[in-house]
Backbone as a chain_set.jsonl record, in Angstrom:
{"seq": "XXXXXXXXXXXXXXXXXXXXXXXXXXXXXXXXXXXXXXXXXXXXXXXXXXXXXXXXXXXXXXXXXXXXXXXXXXXXXXXXXXXXXXXXXXXXXXXXXXXXXXXXXXXXXXXXXXXXXXXXXXXXXXXXXXXXXXXXX", "coords": {"N": [[-16.408, -19.709, 14.485], [-14.531, -18.583, 11.785], [-11.184, -19.154, 11.003], [-8.257, -18.075, 9.562], [-5.043, -19.062, 8.719], [-1.698, -17.963, 8.284], [1.456, -18.713, 7.1], [4.603, -17.331, 7.341], [7.632, -17.114, 5.747], [10.845, -15.997, 6.04], [13.44, -15.148, 3.954], [16.836, -14.726, 3.809], [20.24, -14.237, 3.053], [21.892, -14.181, 5.338], [20.201, -14.63, 7.469], [17.734, -16.885, 8.524], [14.529, -17.82, 9.199], [11.415, -19.021, 10.525], [8.475, -17.33, 11.047], [6.084, -16.928, 13.715], [2.825, -18.371, 13.389], [0.359, -16.396, 11.873], [-2.729, -15.516, 12.812], [-5.67, -14.744, 11.377], [-8.656, -13.245, 12.225], [-12.155, -13.768, 11.487], [-13.327, -11.286, 11.173], [-11.057, -9.66, 10.604], [-10.222, -10.899, 8.238], [-12.391, -10.281, 6.571], [-12.147, -7.485, 6.583], [-9.855, -7.204, 5.122], [-10.351, -7.976, 2.536], [-10.546, -6.313, 0.23], [-7.927, -5.376, 0.144], [-6.622, -7.827, -0.42], [-7.681, -8.289, -2.945], [-6.535, -6.173, -4.335], [-3.871, -7.034, -4.335], [-4.114, -9.222, -6.03], [-4.818, -7.846, -8.418], [-2.455, -6.381, -8.855], [-0.575, -8.453, -9.216], [-1.548, -9.56, -11.546], [-0.935, -7.637, -13.333], [-2.577, -5.461, -13.728], [-2.408, -3.115, -12.31], [0.181, -0.826, -11.361], [0.834, 0.447, -9.074], [-0.55, 0.6, -5.856], [-2.689, 2.145, -3.537], [-3.993, 1.899, -0.415], [-6.114, 2.401, 2.357], [-5.949, 1.152, 5.53], [-6.796, -0.612, 8.598], [-4.868, 0.028, 11.491], [-4.607, -2.082, 13.249], [-4.384, -4.278, 11.613], [-1.877, -4.248, 10.545], [0.379, -6.041, 10.866], [-0.481, -8.422, 9.643], [-0.806, -7.47, 7.059], [1.834, -6.583, 6.36], [3.248, -8.997, 6.573], [2.003, -10.502, 4.577], [2.62, -9.003, 2.227], [5.41, -9.195, 2.247], [5.724, -11.954, 2.057], [4.693, -12.34, -0.484], [6.602, -11.036, -1.846], [6.421, -8.288, -2.554], [7.052, -4.912, -3.063], [6.665, -2.284, -0.667], [5.275, 0.51, 1.181], [4.443, 1.833, 4.235], [2.488, 4.223, 5.831], [1.579, 6.102, 8.668], [-1.697, 7.201, 9.294], [-3.373, 8.006, 11.366], [-3.876, 7.121, 14.817], [-5.426, 4.87, 14.422], [-5.478, 4.161, 11.726], [-3.734, 3.273, 8.68], [-1.881, 4.162, 5.751], [-1.283, 2.208, 2.999], [1.001, 1.726, 0.592], [1.731, -0.143, -2.241], [3.482, -2.121, -4.679], [5.118, -1.753, -7.824], [8.614, -1.573, -7.444], [10.052, 0.751, -8.276], [8.046, 2.701, -8.401], [7.295, 2.771, -5.71], [9.673, 3.771, -4.64], [9.612, 6.348, -5.699], [7.443, 7.463, -4.285], [8.504, 7.259, -1.7], [10.562, 9.111, -1.996], [9.263, 11.518, -1.817], [9.098, 12.042, 0.833], [7.037, 12.662, 2.615], [4.572, 12.007, 4.742], [1.881, 12.706, 4.858], [-0.844, 12.78, 2.835], [-2.491, 14.945, 2.207], [-0.786, 17.041, 2.333], [0.844, 16.996, 0.188], [2.677, 18.444, -2.502], [1.383, 20.209, -5.397], [2.651, 19.03, -7.593], [3.618, 16.58, -6.575], [1.173, 15.392, -5.922], [0.08, 15.139, -8.479], [1.904, 13.331, -9.657], [1.523, 11.091, -7.973], [-1.217, 10.491, -8.48], [-1.048, 9.833, -11.205], [0.686, 7.603, -11.112], [-0.977, 5.875, -9.729], [-2.756, 5.281, -11.646], [-4.849, 6.931, -12.36], [-7.088, 8.864, -14.412], [-5.401, 10.667, -16.848], [-6.004, 13.196, -17.976], [-7.892, 14.202, -16.171], [-6.197, 14.325, -13.982], [-4.484, 16.334, -14.868], [-6.294, 18.492, -14.902], [-6.912, 18.623, -12.174], [-4.368, 19.246, -11.137], [-3.923, 21.783, -12.323], [-5.999, 23.216, -11.118], [-5.16, 23.095, -8.469], [-2.694, 24.543, -8.53], [-3.596, 27.019, -9.291], [-4.966, 27.877, -7.092], [-3.016, 28.666, -5.391]], "CA": [[-15.624, -18.625, 13.958], [-13.585, -18.979, 10.754], [-9.835, -18.663, 11.267], [-7.316, -18.317, 8.476], [-3.679, -18.922, 9.201], [-0.716, -17.656, 7.259], [2.832, -18.994, 7.521], [5.525, -16.431, 6.663], [9.012, -17.557, 5.824], [11.76, -14.933, 5.658], [14.667, -15.672, 3.361], [17.932, -13.778, 3.76], [21.461, -15.047, 3.085], [22.477, -14.256, 6.675], [19.198, -14.974, 8.474], [16.649, -17.722, 8.045], [13.659, -18.234, 10.29], [9.977, -19.053, 10.294], [7.789, -16.574, 12.082], [4.916, -17.594, 14.274], [1.65, -18.281, 12.539], [-0.489, -15.232, 12.073], [-4.105, -15.964, 12.735], [-6.604, -13.658, 11.067], [-10.037, -13.53, 12.607], [-13.121, -13.567, 10.41], [-13.466, -9.831, 11.012], [-9.877, -9.169, 9.893], [-10.273, -11.437, 6.883], [-13.364, -9.469, 5.837], [-11.598, -6.144, 6.433], [-8.728, -7.236, 4.181], [-10.757, -8.536, 1.239], [-10.166, -5.375, -0.826], [-6.47, -5.456, 0.109], [-6.277, -9.059, -1.133], [-8.033, -8.1, -4.354], [-5.497, -5.301, -4.892], [-2.705, -7.881, -4.601], [-4.462, -9.966, -7.244], [-4.722, -6.932, -9.559], [-1.047, -6.085, -9.072], [0.1, -9.636, -9.745], [-2.042, -9.778, -12.913], [-0.458, -6.547, -14.175], [-3.608, -4.445, -13.946], [-1.974, -1.901, -11.63], [1.593, -0.773, -11.002], [0.916, 0.98, -7.716], [-1.819, 0.578, -5.14], [-2.781, 2.851, -2.26], [-5.183, 1.511, 0.323], [-6.114, 2.776, 3.766], [-6.35, -0.02, 6.31], [-6.736, -0.458, 10.048], [-3.572, -0.199, 12.131], [-4.647, -3.403, 13.887], [-4.088, -5.302, 10.609], [-0.555, -3.965, 9.979], [1.242, -7.228, 10.843], [-1.004, -9.321, 8.615], [-0.527, -6.822, 5.77], [3.264, -6.624, 6.058], [3.64, -10.388, 6.355], [1.501, -10.927, 3.253], [3.406, -8.341, 1.183], [6.752, -9.781, 2.257], [5.606, -13.322, 1.546], [4.464, -12.226, -1.931], [7.76, -10.305, -2.379], [5.919, -7.05, -3.154], [7.566, -3.708, -2.41], [5.603, -1.527, -0.023], [5.552, 1.6, 2.105], [3.3, 2.068, 5.115], [2.543, 5.502, 6.531], [0.499, 6.267, 9.635], [-2.671, 8.275, 9.081], [-3.64, 8.377, 12.76], [-3.647, 5.958, 15.681], [-6.243, 3.728, 14.037], [-5.408, 3.872, 10.293], [-2.468, 3.37, 7.959], [-1.902, 4.136, 4.292], [-0.388, 1.173, 2.496], [1.361, 1.797, -0.812], [2.498, -1.306, -2.655], [3.544, -2.35, -6.118], [6.409, -1.692, -8.492], [9.637, -0.964, -6.577], [10.376, 2.113, -8.71], [6.948, 3.571, -7.978], [7.423, 2.909, -4.25], [10.799, 4.675, -4.391], [9.16, 7.714, -5.994], [6.633, 7.892, -3.136], [9.447, 7.458, -0.588], [11.351, 10.328, -2.239], [8.471, 12.679, -1.41], [9.389, 12.247, 2.251], [5.86, 13.357, 3.156], [3.593, 10.972, 5.084], [0.492, 13.18, 4.818], [-1.263, 12.985, 1.451], [-3.082, 16.273, 2.028], [0.286, 18.027, 2.32], [1.63, 16.84, -1.034], [2.685, 19.577, -3.419], [0.605, 19.872, -6.598], [3.433, 18.132, -8.441], [3.595, 15.253, -5.957], [-0.194, 14.905, -6.08], [-0.055, 14.749, -9.879], [2.685, 12.106, -9.858], [0.837, 10.002, -7.282], [-2.412, 10.133, -9.244], [-0.634, 9.174, -12.438], [1.191, 6.27, -10.764], [-2.108, 5.041, -9.31], [-3.532, 4.944, -12.838], [-5.998, 7.804, -12.543], [-7.199, 9.483, -15.72], [-4.365, 11.691, -16.98], [-6.612, 14.51, -18.216], [-8.437, 14.641, -14.883], [-5.051, 14.702, -13.153], [-4.051, 17.659, -15.351], [-7.279, 19.464, -14.411], [-6.713, 18.732, -10.719], [-3.108, 19.96, -10.946], [-4.128, 23.204, -12.658], [-6.847, 23.798, -10.068], [-4.34, 23.229, -7.255], [-1.715, 25.613, -8.639], [-4.316, 28.299, -9.413], [-5.393, 28.274, -5.741], [-1.856, 29.238, -4.665]], "C": [[-14.61, -19.179, 12.966], [-12.229, -18.369, 11.065], [-8.953, -19.06, 10.095], [-5.917, -18.157, 9.028], [-2.74, -18.72, 8.021], [0.652, -17.979, 7.829], [3.738, -18.106, 6.691], [6.929, -16.945, 6.834], [9.89, -16.46, 5.256], [13.033, -15.549, 5.13], [15.683, -14.545, 3.241], [19.203, -14.602, 3.817], [22.045, -15.205, 4.487], [21.5, -14.762, 7.733], [18.15, -15.872, 7.831], [15.812, -18.148, 9.245], [12.219, -18.294, 9.814], [9.32, -18.272, 11.408], [6.632, -17.404, 12.626], [3.759, -17.446, 13.303], [0.853, -17.042, 12.902], [-1.915, -15.685, 11.837], [-4.994, -14.75, 12.504], [-8.0, -14.088, 11.485], [-10.939, -13.321, 11.397], [-13.28, -12.084, 10.129], [-12.283, -9.265, 10.225], [-9.874, -9.659, 8.447], [-11.224, -10.614, 6.026], [-12.835, -8.053, 5.59], [-10.514, -6.094, 5.355], [-9.08, -7.819, 2.817], [-10.355, -7.626, 0.084], [-8.643, -5.365, -0.984], [-6.027, -6.683, -0.685], [-6.584, -8.944, -2.625], [-7.011, -7.189, -5.042], [-4.225, -6.096, -5.2], [-2.926, -8.68, -5.883], [-4.293, -9.072, -8.477], [-3.263, -6.593, -9.877], [-0.343, -7.269, -9.733], [-0.342, -9.957, -11.172], [-1.627, -8.648, -13.859], [-1.481, -5.459, -14.466], [-3.235, -3.097, -13.338], [-0.485, -1.999, -11.336], [1.802, -0.299, -9.575], [-0.474, 0.978, -7.119], [-1.655, 1.392, -3.879], [-4.087, 2.426, -1.625], [-5.033, 1.951, 1.769], [-6.707, 1.615, 4.548], [-6.27, 0.293, 7.801], [-5.341, -0.783, 10.565], [-3.501, -1.606, 12.728], [-4.283, -4.529, 12.913], [-2.691, -5.152, 10.008], [0.305, -5.231, 9.842], [0.794, -8.207, 9.762], [-0.66, -8.779, 7.231], [0.952, -6.938, 5.422], [3.736, -8.045, 5.793], [3.201, -10.873, 4.978], [2.332, -10.305, 2.133], [4.82, -8.9, 1.11], [6.733, -11.201, 1.705], [5.441, -13.319, 0.021], [5.623, -11.523, -2.642], [7.324, -9.064, -3.157], [6.468, -5.872, -2.363], [6.415, -2.908, -1.825], [6.157, -0.406, 0.841], [4.289, 1.794, 2.924], [3.521, 3.375, 5.854], [1.346, 5.597, 7.469], [-0.397, 7.428, 9.231], [-3.012, 8.872, 10.439], [-3.409, 7.125, 13.596], [-4.375, 4.701, 15.217], [-6.076, 3.305, 12.582], [-3.998, 4.037, 9.743], [-2.748, 3.453, 6.462], [-0.863, 3.135, 3.848], [-0.224, 1.385, 0.991], [2.073, 0.492, -1.13], [2.434, -1.471, -4.156], [4.955, -2.311, -6.63], [7.435, -0.987, -7.613], [10.015, 0.465, -6.974], [9.292, 3.105, -8.285], [6.999, 3.804, -6.47], [8.563, 3.867, -3.922], [10.453, 6.125, -4.707], [8.361, 8.25, -4.807], [7.536, 8.141, -1.929], [10.221, 8.763, -0.76], [10.589, 11.595, -1.863], [8.74, 13.045, 0.043], [8.266, 13.025, 2.95], [4.79, 12.317, 3.469], [2.129, 11.416, 4.993], [0.098, 13.529, 3.385], [-1.811, 14.388, 1.211], [-2.039, 17.388, 2.052], [1.227, 17.849, 1.128], [1.587, 18.143, -1.828], [1.797, 19.219, -4.608], [1.342, 18.894, -7.515], [3.437, 16.703, -7.889], [2.221, 14.616, -6.107], [-0.419, 14.397, -7.506], [0.672, 13.43, -10.147], [1.992, 10.914, -9.207], [-0.384, 9.548, -8.071], [-2.089, 9.394, -10.527], [-0.136, 7.763, -12.159], [0.064, 5.319, -10.348], [-3.021, 4.683, -10.481], [-4.767, 5.795, -13.045], [-5.956, 8.417, -13.933], [-6.239, 10.673, -15.823], [-4.934, 13.086, -17.207], [-7.226, 15.053, -16.927], [-7.317, 15.036, -13.928], [-4.512, 16.065, -13.565], [-5.0, 18.743, -14.835], [-7.106, 19.686, -12.911], [-5.449, 19.532, -10.409], [-3.289, 21.456, -11.206], [-4.983, 23.905, -11.615], [-6.022, 24.052, -8.795], [-3.345, 24.394, -7.38], [-2.372, 26.977, -8.783], [-4.81, 28.798, -8.055], [-4.259, 28.956, -4.98], [-1.614, 30.676, -4.999]], "O": [[-13.905, -20.14, 13.273], [-12.143, -17.177, 11.361], [-8.909, -20.222, 9.692], [-5.644, -17.193, 9.743], [-2.959, -19.233, 6.924], [0.972, -17.554, 8.939], [3.658, -18.119, 5.462], [7.372, -17.188, 7.957], [9.7, -16.037, 4.115], [13.641, -16.387, 5.796], [15.4, -13.517, 2.627], [19.255, -15.582, 4.559], [22.629, -16.243, 4.8], [21.919, -15.266, 8.775], [17.732, -15.625, 6.7], [16.32, -18.758, 10.186], [11.86, -17.679, 8.81], [9.579, -18.523, 12.586], [6.261, -18.436, 12.068], [3.719, -16.515, 12.498], [0.698, -16.693, 14.072], [-2.247, -16.184, 10.762], [-5.059, -13.845, 13.336], [-8.459, -15.175, 11.132], [-10.512, -12.75, 10.394], [-13.36, -11.673, 8.972], [-12.473, -8.485, 9.291], [-9.552, -8.898, 7.535], [-10.904, -10.285, 4.884], [-13.048, -7.486, 4.518], [-10.289, -5.048, 4.747], [-8.186, -8.122, 2.027], [-9.873, -8.111, -0.939], [-8.13, -5.349, -2.102], [-5.144, -6.579, -1.537], [-5.832, -9.444, -3.462], [-6.664, -7.411, -6.201], [-3.576, -5.853, -6.217], [-2.027, -8.795, -6.716], [-3.694, -9.491, -9.468], [-2.884, -6.528, -11.046], [0.399, -7.096, -10.7], [0.416, -10.565, -11.928], [-1.932, -8.694, -15.051], [-1.274, -4.628, -15.35], [-3.697, -2.055, -13.803], [0.049, -3.082, -11.096], [2.816, -0.603, -8.947], [-1.454, 1.31, -7.787], [-0.613, 1.342, -3.226], [-5.156, 2.571, -2.218], [-3.942, 1.88, 2.335], [-7.815, 1.156, 4.269], [-5.743, 1.329, 8.207], [-4.714, -1.749, 10.13], [-2.446, -2.24, 12.709], [-3.913, -5.621, 13.346], [-2.355, -5.857, 9.057], [0.897, -5.456, 8.786], [1.628, -8.758, 9.043], [-0.27, -9.533, 6.34], [1.296, -7.345, 4.312], [4.536, -8.275, 4.887], [3.946, -11.575, 4.294], [2.709, -10.997, 1.188], [5.367, -9.06, 0.018], [7.635, -11.596, 0.966], [5.98, -14.182, -0.673], [5.64, -11.419, -3.868], [7.792, -8.817, -4.269], [6.362, -5.837, -1.137], [5.329, -2.851, -2.401], [7.34, -0.379, 1.181], [3.193, 1.907, 2.373], [4.585, 3.614, 6.426], [0.232, 5.219, 7.106], [0.083, 8.503, 8.871], [-2.947, 10.085, 10.635], [-2.802, 6.166, 13.118], [-3.986, 3.59, 15.576], [-6.487, 2.202, 12.22], [-3.189, 4.814, 10.252], [-3.725, 2.889, 5.968], [0.294, 3.196, 4.264], [-1.173, 1.243, 0.221], [2.935, 0.06, -0.364], [1.491, -1.038, -4.817], [5.883, -2.773, -5.968], [7.156, 0.091, -7.088], [10.27, 1.299, -6.106], [9.596, 4.219, -7.859], [6.769, 4.922, -6.009], [8.433, 4.692, -3.017], [10.953, 7.036, -4.048], [8.586, 9.38, -4.373], [7.353, 9.126, -1.213], [10.504, 9.448, 0.223], [11.201, 12.634, -1.616], [8.627, 14.207, 0.434], [8.515, 13.918, 3.759], [4.159, 11.793, 2.551], [1.23, 10.577, 5.046], [0.641, 14.462, 2.794], [-1.619, 14.956, 0.135], [-2.369, 18.551, 1.817], [2.282, 18.479, 1.067], [0.581, 18.853, -1.823], [1.487, 18.045, -4.81], [0.721, 18.033, -8.138], [3.279, 15.739, -8.638], [2.119, 13.423, -6.39], [-1.037, 13.352, -7.709], [0.126, 12.527, -10.781], [1.884, 9.849, -9.814], [-0.564, 8.353, -8.305], [-2.775, 8.44, -10.892], [-0.488, 6.827, -12.878], [0.14, 4.113, -10.584], [-3.946, 3.884, -10.334], [-5.647, 5.427, -13.823], [-4.897, 8.477, -14.556], [-6.265, 11.574, -14.985], [-4.398, 14.062, -16.682], [-7.091, 16.239, -16.629], [-7.469, 15.977, -13.15], [-4.124, 16.863, -12.712], [-4.55, 19.795, -14.381], [-7.15, 20.823, -12.441], [-5.453, 20.391, -9.528], [-2.861, 22.289, -10.407], [-4.723, 25.056, -11.266], [-6.168, 25.083, -8.139], [-3.174, 25.155, -6.427], [-1.768, 27.991, -8.433], [-5.046, 29.993, -7.879], [-4.497, 29.724, -4.048], [-0.682, 31.283, -4.471]]}, "num_chains": 1, "name": "protein.A"}
């Protein structure tokens, strides 16, 4: 069995400690390959905001990696088994936090439009989606 270990070091002016090693199993490593690729895309400037749905069981590995990379993030529970992980530009994360709505399907048409735009979706398609959503109301 392949085991990958990650050492996380937390730096704070008042607190300094090394956490225990986090050991990712081969299964977890495979489950987080897309997540890792998203980090690569963010660091290369290809994306400003990423949204990925991951397994709750991988939350600690995900948070430790984002903190180690010094990437802003927001995690919202989908259900007992899944989480939505937003990460990227701190301003974009603050916009998502300002929605104060953990359920994507309950976003207003305006919030949905903003999210899609921040995620880099086609702007014209986002306009069409927005118009369809407001016409249903």
